C-alpha angles and dihedrals in degrees: 000000000000120000105247090213095056118116094237093050090053088056094055092044095068116126123241146118130282094288091052092047091053091048092049093046090052092046091051091048092051092052092048091049092048093049093046105036108010132236094292093065096042116116138164090244096053091046092050091049093050092045093047095235136120112276089226089063091055093047092048096051098035109027095180132047092232093054091047090053099043093050091051095048094046091049090053093046095048094054100033095045109026121183108245127215109196097148094252125085097214092050092045091051093047094049090047092052091045090056091046092049091049091050094048092048091058107093097223093048091046091052088051093054091046088054090051092049092049092048091050091062091060098031119146137147115356093357092057090050090046094054092045091052093047095052094039092053092047092049093049091056094047092045089067087075090060094044091052091048091053091051090050090050094244092118128034119265092244094059112129106226094204093049093047092052091046090054091046100051105027096083091051093051090046093055094042098045104026118022102020090218119157118276108208139162096272091050090052093049091049090052090052093050092049093048092050092046090049091052089056092049 
């Protein structure tokens, strides 16, 4: 039985009409296929079968495999790891890392990120473009936290939003995907302090 509090379950629990339900079922199916079999085995037909929809519906809405994948991954990322706006950089950063940690501690989400990491090592053609678009879109959303902090005067005007976010999230991904070391509250707060200090430098 799925944990109702898991990040992926919260994605599939969104309200909506029939069109939204089809979209969510397809997105869920894509993520399950990626986590189980990898990008190389992903197809419109296997996704349609897992989602319980007509393959023609999947082809019509997502004509390419890369578009099918990127839409599914971005939907999961938006809901599992939202970008907060509390009015304070440190609190935004900490909440963002808390959401990321929660997502990466959920087995299905972790398998999905492992699949992405593995695919990245062999990426070429549409897969390379897919991964670039996924990470670029995710960074752009997170960079808004830095931009707002600069406007409020919390971070210096010369702060590079992309670099600040890289410094903020890299240690968490490293522990989750490489070492498997614990990611706790003190670790998160240290990452926030270091990212803010790096922005000043």
